[in-house]
mmCIF file of the N, C-alpha and C atoms, coordinates in Angstrom:
data_MODEL
# 
_entry.id   MODEL 
# 
loop_
_atom_site.group_PDB 
_atom_site.id 
_atom_site.type_symbol 
_atom_site.label_atom_id 
_atom_site.label_alt_id 
_atom_site.label_comp_id 
_atom_site.label_asym_id 
_atom_site.label_entity_id 
_atom_site.label_seq_id 
_atom_site.pdbx_PDB_ins_code 
_atom_site.Cartn_x 
_atom_site.Cartn_y 
_atom_site.Cartn_z 
_atom_site.occupancy 
_atom_site.B_iso_or_equiv 
_atom_site.pdbx_formal_charge 
_atom_site.auth_seq_id 
_atom_site.auth_comp_id 
_atom_site.auth_asym_id 
_atom_site.auth_atom_id 
_atom_site.pdbx_PDB_model_num 
ATOM 1   N N  . UNK A 1 1  ? -89.005  40.332 -182.525 1.00 0.00 ? 1  UNK A N  1 
ATOM 2   C CA . UNK A 1 1  ? -88.336  41.251 -181.639 1.00 0.00 ? 1  UNK A CA 1 
ATOM 3   C C  . UNK A 1 1  ? -87.847  42.452 -182.453 1.00 0.00 ? 1  UNK A C  1 
ATOM 4   N N  . UNK A 1 2  ? -88.227  43.660 -182.067 1.00 0.00 ? 2  UNK A N  1 
ATOM 5   C CA . UNK A 1 2  ? -87.790  44.856 -182.794 1.00 0.00 ? 2  UNK A CA 1 
ATOM 6   C C  . UNK A 1 2  ? -86.272  45.014 -182.768 1.00 0.00 ? 2  UNK A C  1 
ATOM 7   N N  . UNK A 1 3  ? -85.762  45.592 -183.832 1.00 0.00 ? 3  UNK A N  1 
ATOM 8   C CA . UNK A 1 3  ? -84.319  45.849 -183.912 1.00 0.00 ? 3  UNK A CA 1 
ATOM 9   C C  . UNK A 1 3  ? -84.017  47.336 -183.713 1.00 0.00 ? 3  UNK A C  1 
ATOM 10  N N  . UNK A 1 4  ? -84.986  48.063 -183.221 1.00 0.00 ? 4  UNK A N  1 
ATOM 11  C CA . UNK A 1 4  ? -84.818  49.493 -182.991 1.00 0.00 ? 4  UNK A CA 1 
ATOM 12  C C  . UNK A 1 4  ? -85.680  49.911 -181.815 1.00 0.00 ? 4  UNK A C  1 
ATOM 13  N N  . UNK A 1 5  ? -85.422  51.103 -181.337 1.00 0.00 ? 5  UNK A N  1 
ATOM 14  C CA . UNK A 1 5  ? -86.251  51.666 -180.270 1.00 0.00 ? 5  UNK A CA 1 
ATOM 15  C C  . UNK A 1 5  ? -86.727  53.040 -180.734 1.00 0.00 ? 5  UNK A C  1 
ATOM 16  N N  . UNK A 1 6  ? -88.027  53.230 -180.770 1.00 0.00 ? 6  UNK A N  1 
ATOM 17  C CA . UNK A 1 6  ? -88.578  54.537 -181.149 1.00 0.00 ? 6  UNK A CA 1 
ATOM 18  C C  . UNK A 1 6  ? -88.541  55.443 -179.924 1.00 0.00 ? 6  UNK A C  1 
ATOM 19  N N  . UNK A 1 7  ? -87.750  56.486 -180.011 1.00 0.00 ? 7  UNK A N  1 
ATOM 20  C CA . UNK A 1 7  ? -87.635  57.421 -178.899 1.00 0.00 ? 7  UNK A CA 1 
ATOM 21  C C  . UNK A 1 7  ? -88.858  58.331 -178.846 1.00 0.00 ? 7  UNK A C  1 
ATOM 22  N N  . UNK A 1 8  ? -89.170  58.872 -177.668 1.00 0.00 ? 8  UNK A N  1 
ATOM 23  C CA . UNK A 1 8  ? -90.354  59.735 -177.532 1.00 0.00 ? 8  UNK A CA 1 
ATOM 24  C C  . UNK A 1 8  ? -90.354  60.903 -178.518 1.00 0.00 ? 8  UNK A C  1 
ATOM 25  N N  . UNK A 1 9  ? -89.214  61.501 -178.773 1.00 0.00 ? 9  UNK A N  1 
ATOM 26  C CA . UNK A 1 9  ? -89.158  62.633 -179.711 1.00 0.00 ? 9  UNK A CA 1 
ATOM 27  C C  . UNK A 1 9  ? -89.592  62.211 -181.107 1.00 0.00 ? 9  UNK A C  1 
ATOM 28  N N  . UNK A 1 10 ? -89.128  61.033 -181.549 1.00 0.00 ? 10 UNK A N  1 
ATOM 29  C CA . UNK A 1 10 ? -89.513  60.519 -182.859 1.00 0.00 ? 10 UNK A CA 1 
ATOM 30  C C  . UNK A 1 10 ? -91.016  60.287 -182.919 1.00 0.00 ? 10 UNK A C  1 
ATOM 31  N N  . UNK A 1 11 ? -91.553  59.630 -181.916 1.00 0.00 ? 11 UNK A N  1 
ATOM 32  C CA . UNK A 1 11 ? -92.988  59.327 -181.883 1.00 0.00 ? 11 UNK A CA 1 
ATOM 33  C C  . UNK A 1 11 ? -93.822  60.601 -181.909 1.00 0.00 ? 11 UNK A C  1 
ATOM 34  N N  . UNK A 1 12 ? -93.400  61.601 -181.146 1.00 0.00 ? 12 UNK A N  1 
ATOM 35  C CA . UNK A 1 12 ? -94.116  62.883 -181.127 1.00 0.00 ? 12 UNK A CA 1 
ATOM 36  C C  . UNK A 1 12 ? -94.093  63.533 -182.507 1.00 0.00 ? 12 UNK A C  1 
ATOM 37  N N  . UNK A 1 13 ? -92.900  63.573 -183.121 1.00 0.00 ? 13 UNK A N  1 
ATOM 38  C CA . UNK A 1 13 ? -92.781  64.177 -184.458 1.00 0.00 ? 13 UNK A CA 1 
ATOM 39  C C  . UNK A 1 13 ? -93.613  63.410 -185.485 1.00 0.00 ? 13 UNK A C  1 
ATOM 40  N N  . UNK A 1 14 ? -93.579  62.089 -185.417 1.00 0.00 ? 14 UNK A N  1 
ATOM 41  C CA . UNK A 1 14 ? -94.349  61.278 -186.356 1.00 0.00 ? 14 UNK A CA 1 
ATOM 42  C C  . UNK A 1 14 ? -95.845  61.532 -186.194 1.00 0.00 ? 14 UNK A C  1 
ATOM 43  N N  . UNK A 1 15 ? -96.307  61.640 -184.964 1.00 0.00 ? 15 UNK A N  1 
ATOM 44  C CA . UNK A 1 15 ? -97.723  61.896 -184.707 1.00 0.00 ? 15 UNK A CA 1 
ATOM 45  C C  . UNK A 1 15 ? -98.186  63.247 -185.249 1.00 0.00 ? 15 UNK A C  1 
ATOM 46  N N  . UNK A 1 16 ? -97.272  64.184 -185.377 1.00 0.00 ? 16 UNK A N  1 
ATOM 47  C CA . UNK A 1 16 ? -97.625  65.527 -185.859 1.00 0.00 ? 16 UNK A CA 1 
ATOM 48  C C  . UNK A 1 16 ? -97.673  65.642 -187.380 1.00 0.00 ? 16 UNK A C  1 
ATOM 49  N N  . UNK A 1 17 ? -97.231  64.616 -188.084 1.00 0.00 ? 17 UNK A N  1 
ATOM 50  C CA . UNK A 1 17 ? -97.244  64.668 -189.544 1.00 0.00 ? 17 UNK A CA 1 
ATOM 51  C C  . UNK A 1 17 ? -98.675  64.595 -190.069 1.00 0.00 ? 17 UNK A C  1 
ATOM 52  N N  . UNK A 1 18 ? -98.889  65.306 -191.163 1.00 0.00 ? 18 UNK A N  1 
ATOM 53  C CA . UNK A 1 18 ? -100.172 65.200 -191.844 1.00 0.00 ? 18 UNK A CA 1 
ATOM 54  C C  . UNK A 1 18 ? -100.219 63.837 -192.547 1.00 0.00 ? 18 UNK A C  1 
ATOM 55  N N  . UNK A 1 19 ? -101.388 63.386 -192.960 1.00 0.00 ? 19 UNK A N  1 
ATOM 56  C CA . UNK A 1 19 ? -101.455 62.109 -193.685 1.00 0.00 ? 19 UNK A CA 1 
ATOM 57  C C  . UNK A 1 19 ? -100.555 62.089 -194.933 1.00 0.00 ? 19 UNK A C  1 
ATOM 58  N N  . UNK A 1 20 ? -100.499 63.192 -195.669 1.00 0.00 ? 20 UNK A N  1 
ATOM 59  C CA . UNK A 1 20 ? -99.651  63.251 -196.865 1.00 0.00 ? 20 UNK A CA 1 
ATOM 60  C C  . UNK A 1 20 ? -98.170  63.165 -196.486 1.00 0.00 ? 20 UNK A C  1 
ATOM 61  N N  . UNK A 1 21 ? -97.775  63.854 -195.427 1.00 0.00 ? 21 UNK A N  1 
ATOM 62  C CA . UNK A 1 21 ? -96.389  63.791 -194.972 1.00 0.00 ? 21 UNK A CA 1 
ATOM 63  C C  . UNK A 1 21 ? -96.046  62.387 -194.485 1.00 0.00 ? 21 UNK A C  1 
ATOM 64  N N  . UNK A 1 22 ? -96.981  61.761 -193.826 1.00 0.00 ? 22 UNK A N  1 
ATOM 65  C CA . UNK A 1 22 ? -96.752  60.408 -193.318 1.00 0.00 ? 22 UNK A CA 1 
ATOM 66  C C  . UNK A 1 22 ? -96.571  59.429 -194.484 1.00 0.00 ? 22 UNK A C  1 
ATOM 67  N N  . UNK A 1 23 ? -97.363  59.594 -195.554 1.00 0.00 ? 23 UNK A N  1 
ATOM 68  C CA . UNK A 1 23 ? -97.211  58.742 -196.742 1.00 0.00 ? 23 UNK A CA 1 
ATOM 69  C C  . UNK A 1 23 ? -95.834  58.926 -197.363 1.00 0.00 ? 23 UNK A C  1 
ATOM 70  N N  . UNK A 1 24 ? -95.404  60.197 -197.505 1.00 0.00 ? 24 UNK A N  1 
ATOM 71  C CA . UNK A 1 24 ? -94.075  60.464 -198.079 1.00 0.00 ? 24 UNK A CA 1 
ATOM 72  C C  . UNK A 1 24 ? -92.969  59.887 -197.200 1.00 0.00 ? 24 UNK A C  1 
ATOM 73  N N  . UNK A 1 25 ? -93.119  60.013 -195.889 1.00 0.00 ? 25 UNK A N  1 
ATOM 74  C CA . UNK A 1 25 ? -92.141  59.448 -194.967 1.00 0.00 ? 25 UNK A CA 1 
ATOM 75  C C  . UNK A 1 25 ? -92.059  57.941 -195.149 1.00 0.00 ? 25 UNK A C  1 
ATOM 76  N N  . UNK A 1 26 ? -93.218  57.267 -195.201 1.00 0.00 ? 26 UNK A N  1 
ATOM 77  C CA . UNK A 1 26 ? -93.252  55.823 -195.358 1.00 0.00 ? 26 UNK A CA 1 
ATOM 78  C C  . UNK A 1 26 ? -92.606  55.414 -196.673 1.00 0.00 ? 26 UNK A C  1 
ATOM 79  N N  . UNK A 1 27 ? -92.859  56.175 -197.760 1.00 0.00 ? 27 UNK A N  1 
ATOM 80  C CA . UNK A 1 27 ? -92.239  55.882 -199.051 1.00 0.00 ? 27 UNK A CA 1 
ATOM 81  C C  . UNK A 1 27 ? -90.725  56.008 -198.967 1.00 0.00 ? 27 UNK A C  1 
ATOM 82  N N  . UNK A 1 28 ? -90.245  57.028 -198.273 1.00 0.00 ? 28 UNK A N  1 
ATOM 83  C CA . UNK A 1 28 ? -88.801  57.227 -198.113 1.00 0.00 ? 28 UNK A CA 1 
ATOM 84  C C  . UNK A 1 28 ? -88.187  56.084 -197.308 1.00 0.00 ? 28 UNK A C  1 
ATOM 85  N N  . UNK A 1 29 ? -88.865  55.656 -196.260 1.00 0.00 ? 29 UNK A N  1 
ATOM 86  C CA . UNK A 1 29 ? -88.364  54.536 -195.454 1.00 0.00 ? 29 UNK A CA 1 
ATOM 87  C C  . UNK A 1 29 ? -88.313  53.271 -196.303 1.00 0.00 ? 29 UNK A C  1 
ATOM 88  N N  . UNK A 1 30 ? -89.358  53.013 -197.063 1.00 0.00 ? 30 UNK A N  1 
ATOM 89  C CA . UNK A 1 30 ? -89.386  51.818 -197.908 1.00 0.00 ? 30 UNK A CA 1 
ATOM 90  C C  . UNK A 1 30 ? -88.275  51.844 -198.949 1.00 0.00 ? 30 UNK A C  1 
ATOM 91  N N  . UNK A 1 31 ? -88.032  53.000 -199.563 1.00 0.00 ? 31 UNK A N  1 
ATOM 92  C CA . UNK A 1 31 ? -86.955  53.116 -200.553 1.00 0.00 ? 31 UNK A CA 1 
ATOM 93  C C  . UNK A 1 31 ? -85.594  52.922 -199.887 1.00 0.00 ? 31 UNK A C  1 
ATOM 94  N N  . UNK A 1 32 ? -85.422  53.447 -198.692 1.00 0.00 ? 32 UNK A N  1 
ATOM 95  C CA . UNK A 1 32 ? -84.182  53.294 -197.942 1.00 0.00 ? 32 UNK A CA 1 
ATOM 96  C C  . UNK A 1 32 ? -83.918  51.820 -197.640 1.00 0.00 ? 32 UNK A C  1 
ATOM 97  N N  . UNK A 1 33 ? -84.945  51.124 -197.160 1.00 0.00 ? 33 UNK A N  1 
ATOM 98  C CA . UNK A 1 33 ? -84.811  49.698 -196.849 1.00 0.00 ? 33 UNK A CA 1 
ATOM 99  C C  . UNK A 1 33 ? -84.508  48.919 -198.126 1.00 0.00 ? 33 UNK A C  1 
ATOM 100 N N  . UNK A 1 34 ? -85.176  49.270 -199.222 1.00 0.00 ? 34 UNK A N  1 
ATOM 101 C CA . UNK A 1 34 ? -84.922  48.607 -200.502 1.00 0.00 ? 34 UNK A CA 1 
ATOM 102 C C  . UNK A 1 34 ? -83.462  48.780 -200.917 1.00 0.00 ? 34 UNK A C  1 
ATOM 103 N N  . UNK A 1 35 ? -82.930  49.991 -200.768 1.00 0.00 ? 35 UNK A N  1 
ATOM 104 C CA . UNK A 1 35 ? -81.521  50.238 -201.103 1.00 0.00 ? 35 UNK A CA 1 
ATOM 105 C C  . UNK A 1 35 ? -80.602  49.366 -200.250 1.00 0.00 ? 35 UNK A C  1 
ATOM 106 N N  . UNK A 1 36 ? -80.916  49.226 -198.977 1.00 0.00 ? 36 UNK A N  1 
ATOM 107 C CA . UNK A 1 36 ? -80.095  48.396 -198.098 1.00 0.00 ? 36 UNK A CA 1 
ATOM 108 C C  . UNK A 1 36 ? -80.174  46.921 -198.495 1.00 0.00 ? 36 UNK A C  1 
ATOM 109 N N  . UNK A 1 37 ? -81.381  46.452 -198.797 1.00 0.00 ? 37 UNK A N  1 
ATOM 110 C CA . UNK A 1 37 ? -81.565  45.041 -199.129 1.00 0.00 ? 37 UNK A CA 1 
ATOM 111 C C  . UNK A 1 37 ? -80.968  44.660 -200.476 1.00 0.00 ? 37 UNK A C  1 
ATOM 112 N N  . UNK A 1 38 ? -80.927  45.593 -201.419 1.00 0.00 ? 38 UNK A N  1 
ATOM 113 C CA . UNK A 1 38 ? -80.382  45.288 -202.744 1.00 0.00 ? 38 UNK A CA 1 
ATOM 114 C C  . UNK A 1 38 ? -78.877  45.468 -202.789 1.00 0.00 ? 38 UNK A C  1 
ATOM 115 N N  . UNK A 1 39 ? -78.281  45.916 -201.692 1.00 0.00 ? 39 UNK A N  1 
ATOM 116 C CA . UNK A 1 39 ? -76.835  46.016 -201.618 1.00 0.00 ? 39 UNK A CA 1 
ATOM 117 C C  . UNK A 1 39 ? -76.230  47.181 -202.378 1.00 0.00 ? 39 UNK A C  1 
ATOM 118 N N  . UNK A 1 40 ? -77.006  48.214 -202.609 1.00 0.00 ? 40 UNK A N  1 
ATOM 119 C CA . UNK A 1 40 ? -76.446  49.389 -203.277 1.00 0.00 ? 40 UNK A CA 1 
ATOM 120 C C  . UNK A 1 40 ? -75.364  49.979 -202.387 1.00 0.00 ? 40 UNK A C  1 
ATOM 121 N N  . UNK A 1 41 ? -74.246  50.294 -202.969 1.00 0.00 ? 41 UNK A N  1 
ATOM 122 C CA . UNK A 1 41 ? -73.137  50.841 -202.190 1.00 0.00 ? 41 UNK A CA 1 
ATOM 123 C C  . UNK A 1 41 ? -73.336  52.300 -201.823 1.00 0.00 ? 41 UNK A C  1 
ATOM 124 N N  . UNK A 1 42 ? -74.207  52.964 -202.561 1.00 0.00 ? 42 UNK A N  1 
ATOM 125 C CA . UNK A 1 42 ? -74.438  54.388 -202.324 1.00 0.00 ? 42 UNK A CA 1 
ATOM 126 C C  . UNK A 1 42 ? -75.939  54.632 -202.287 1.00 0.00 ? 42 UNK A C  1 
ATOM 127 N N  . UNK A 1 43 ? -76.324  55.670 -201.565 1.00 0.00 ? 43 UNK A N  1 
ATOM 128 C CA . UNK A 1 43 ? -77.738  56.026 -201.528 1.00 0.00 ? 43 UNK A CA 1 
ATOM 129 C C  . UNK A 1 43 ? -78.095  56.816 -202.772 1.00 0.00 ? 43 UNK A C  1 
ATOM 130 N N  . UNK A 1 44 ? -79.307  56.667 -203.195 1.00 0.00 ? 44 UNK A N  1 
ATOM 131 C CA . UNK A 1 44 ? -79.779  57.434 -204.348 1.00 0.00 ? 44 UNK A CA 1 
ATOM 132 C C  . UNK A 1 44 ? -79.669  58.923 -204.054 1.00 0.00 ? 44 UNK A C  1 
ATOM 133 N N  . UNK A 1 45 ? -79.484  59.695 -205.086 1.00 0.00 ? 45 UNK A N  1 
ATOM 134 C CA . UNK A 1 45 ? -79.338  61.140 -204.937 1.00 0.00 ? 45 UNK A CA 1 
ATOM 135 C C  . UNK A 1 45 ? -80.504  61.743 -204.170 1.00 0.00 ? 45 UNK A C  1 
ATOM 136 N N  . UNK A 1 46 ? -81.710  61.307 -204.436 1.00 0.00 ? 46 UNK A N  1 
ATOM 137 C CA . UNK A 1 46 ? -82.889  61.834 -203.774 1.00 0.00 ? 46 UNK A CA 1 
ATOM 138 C C  . UNK A 1 46 ? -82.987  61.486 -202.297 1.00 0.00 ? 46 UNK A C  1 
ATOM 139 N N  . UNK A 1 47 ? -82.137  60.596 -201.814 1.00 0.00 ? 47 UNK A N  1 
ATOM 140 C CA . UNK A 1 47 ? -82.184  60.157 -200.423 1.00 0.00 ? 47 UNK A CA 1 
ATOM 141 C C  . UNK A 1 47 ? -81.172  60.881 -199.558 1.00 0.00 ? 47 UNK A C  1 
ATOM 142 N N  . UNK A 1 48 ? -80.344  61.705 -200.152 1.00 0.00 ? 48 UNK A N  1 
ATOM 143 C CA . UNK A 1 48 ? -79.293  62.369 -199.397 1.00 0.00 ? 48 UNK A CA 1 
ATOM 144 C C  . UNK A 1 48 ? -79.815  63.613 -198.695 1.00 0.00 ? 48 UNK A C  1 
ATOM 145 N N  . UNK A 1 49 ? -79.292  63.860 -197.502 1.00 0.00 ? 49 UNK A N  1 
ATOM 146 C CA . UNK A 1 49 ? -79.650  65.073 -196.758 1.00 0.00 ? 49 UNK A CA 1 
ATOM 147 C C  . UNK A 1 49 ? -78.973  66.260 -197.402 1.00 0.00 ? 49 UNK A C  1 
ATOM 148 N N  . UNK A 1 50 ? -79.663  67.389 -197.358 1.00 0.00 ? 50 UNK A N  1 
ATOM 149 C CA . UNK A 1 50 ? -79.089  68.588 -197.988 1.00 0.00 ? 50 UNK A CA 1 
ATOM 150 C C  . UNK A 1 50 ? -78.824  69.637 -196.955 1.00 0.00 ? 50 UNK A C  1 
# 
């Protein structure tokens, strides 16, 4: 059972990404999940919004 709901806006934006952008997005998601699973109290500098 999914723990999230992909909204239409997200799906549309994701579909518009180039293959390279999609790879970078997936890498960022994987790193984010890794940070959550390892219990880091803070996000890595490269993961912060600017």
